[in-house]
C-alpha positions as CSV (number, residue, x, y, z in Angstrom):
1,M,52.9,116.2,70.3
2,Q,52.2,114.9,73.7
3,T,54.5,116.2,76.5
4,K,54.5,116.4,80.3
5,L,52.4,119.6,80.0
6,D,49.6,117.1,79.3
7,A,50.2,115.1,82.5
8,P,47.7,115.6,85.4
9,F,49.5,118.1,87.7
10,G,48.9,115.9,90.7
11,T,50.9,113.0,89.2
12,L,54.0,115.1,89.1
13,D,56.4,115.5,92.0
14,A,57.5,119.0,93.3
15,N,60.5,119.2,90.9
16,E,58.5,118.1,87.9
17,Q,55.7,120.6,88.8
18,K,58.2,123.4,88.9
19,F,59.7,122.3,85.6
20,V,56.4,122.2,83.9
21,A,55.2,125.5,85.5
22,T,58.4,127.3,84.2
23,I,57.7,126.1,80.7
24,R,54.1,127.2,80.9
25,E,55.2,130.7,82.2
26,H,58.3,131.3,80.1
27,G,58.1,128.9,77.2
28,W,61.2,127.0,78.1
29,F,63.3,125.7,81.0
30,S,67.1,125.7,81.5
31,T,68.6,122.7,83.2
32,H,72.1,123.3,84.6
33,I,74.5,120.4,85.3
34,L,77.5,121.1,87.6
35,E,81.0,120.1,86.7
36,E,81.7,116.8,88.3
37,D,84.5,114.2,88.4
38,G,86.5,116.2,85.8
39,L,83.6,116.4,83.4
40,P,82.6,119.9,82.3
41,G,79.4,121.6,83.5
42,F,76.7,122.2,80.9
43,S,73.2,123.6,80.4
44,F,70.4,122.6,78.0
45,T,67.0,123.9,77.1
46,T,63.6,122.2,77.2
47,G,60.7,123.9,75.4
48,F,62.3,125.5,72.4
49,W,61.1,122.6,70.2
50,L,57.6,122.6,71.6
51,E,57.0,126.4,71.7
52,Q,59.0,127.6,68.7
53,R,59.7,124.4,66.6
54,F,63.4,125.2,67.0
55,P,65.8,122.5,68.3
56,E,66.7,122.4,71.9
57,I,70.3,123.7,72.7
58,I,73.1,122.3,74.9
59,L,76.1,124.4,75.8
60,F,79.2,123.3,77.8
61,S,81.9,124.8,80.1
62,I,80.9,128.5,80.2
63,P,80.0,129.8,83.7
64,R,76.4,128.8,84.6
65,H,75.0,132.4,84.7
66,D,76.5,133.2,81.3
67,R,75.1,129.9,79.8
68,H,71.6,130.9,81.1
69,E,71.9,134.4,79.6
70,I,73.1,133.0,76.3
71,L,70.2,130.6,76.1
72,W,67.7,133.4,77.0
73,D,69.2,135.6,74.3
74,L,68.8,132.8,71.7
75,Y,65.2,132.2,72.8
76,R,64.4,135.9,72.4
77,D,66.0,135.9,69.0
78,I,64.0,132.8,67.9
79,L,60.8,134.4,69.2
80,D,61.6,137.5,67.1
81,G,62.0,135.2,64.0
82,D,65.8,135.7,64.0
83,L,66.7,132.0,63.6
84,P,70.4,131.2,64.2
85,P,72.2,129.4,61.4
86,I,73.1,125.7,61.9
87,G,76.6,124.7,61.0
88,A,78.0,128.1,60.4
89,P,79.7,130.6,62.7
90,A,77.4,133.4,63.9
91,P,77.4,135.9,66.8
92,L,75.5,133.5,69.1
93,L,77.5,134.2,72.3
94,G,76.8,137.9,72.7
95,Q,79.2,139.5,70.2
96,H,81.3,136.3,70.0
97,P,80.9,133.6,67.4
98,G,79.4,130.2,68.1
99,V,78.4,127.3,65.9
100,L,75.3,125.2,66.3
101,M,75.7,121.5,65.3
102,P,73.1,118.6,65.6
103,V,73.5,116.4,68.6
104,A,73.5,112.6,67.8
105,R,70.6,110.8,69.5
106,K,73.0,108.3,70.9
107,N,74.1,111.1,73.3
108,Y,70.6,112.1,74.5
109,A,70.2,109.7,77.4
110,E,73.5,110.8,79.0
111,H,73.0,114.5,78.6
112,L,69.3,115.4,78.0
113,G,67.4,113.5,80.7
114,W,64.9,116.2,81.5
115,C,64.2,116.8,77.8
116,M,63.6,113.1,77.3
117,W,61.3,113.0,80.4
118,F,59.4,116.1,79.1
119,Y,59.0,114.9,75.5
120,Q,58.5,111.3,76.7
121,G,61.3,110.0,74.6
122,E,63.8,111.1,72.0
123,D,61.4,112.6,69.5
124,F,62.9,116.1,69.5
125,P,66.0,117.7,67.9
126,C,68.9,119.2,69.8
127,L,71.8,121.3,68.8
128,Q,75.1,121.8,70.6
129,L,76.5,125.3,70.7
130,F,80.2,125.4,70.3
131,W,82.5,128.3,71.1
132,P,86.0,129.0,69.7
133,D,89.4,129.4,71.4
134,R,90.9,132.8,71.8
135,W,92.3,132.7,68.2
136,G,88.8,132.0,66.8
137,R,89.3,128.3,66.1
138,F,86.6,125.8,66.9
139,P,87.3,122.4,68.4
140,W,87.2,120.5,65.1
141,E,89.6,123.0,63.5
142,E,93.3,122.4,63.2
143,G,95.3,124.2,65.9
144,C,92.4,124.7,68.3
145,D,93.6,125.0,71.9
146,P,93.4,121.5,73.3
147,E,91.9,122.8,76.5
148,V,89.0,124.3,74.5
149,V,88.5,120.9,72.8
150,E,88.5,119.1,76.1
151,L,85.9,121.5,77.6
152,Q,83.4,120.8,74.8
153,P,82.6,117.1,74.4
154,N,81.6,116.3,70.8
155,L,78.0,115.1,71.0
156,T,77.6,115.2,67.2
157,D,77.9,112.3,64.7
158,T,80.8,114.1,63.0
159,P,84.3,113.0,64.3
160,W,86.9,115.7,64.9
161,R,90.2,115.3,63.1
């Protein structure tokens, strides 16, 4: 698989060089998008797929520092061979449950720009990490707090309710 790691360093601008250098050093990069115009903030990984053959991960509406820590914890688990389940609740948010669901490719361009740049297209998988409301209900479950639903856009191909 050819990525921007293969690009001549001199052809990359300063931000691109930092991005590539971080992946070389740590195995992955975390991109953080701020909340804007009423849309929730989010973070996503780049490098999980290249380095570990595990899909990239995107996570919405948790404070930025916490998102970064959650993604680091997941990367360490994956490195240790402790692969998180897909489609089933598991303690993915510290001691709290989360569910990983596949992101539809139709949502890549709007949310995963740096991943697409790095992988030179859409030829990588991505999972969205969902978190439950205070009663343990996920956004697709009946009775989930509407605010929790609104804070986590559905990037999957599966409609909710």
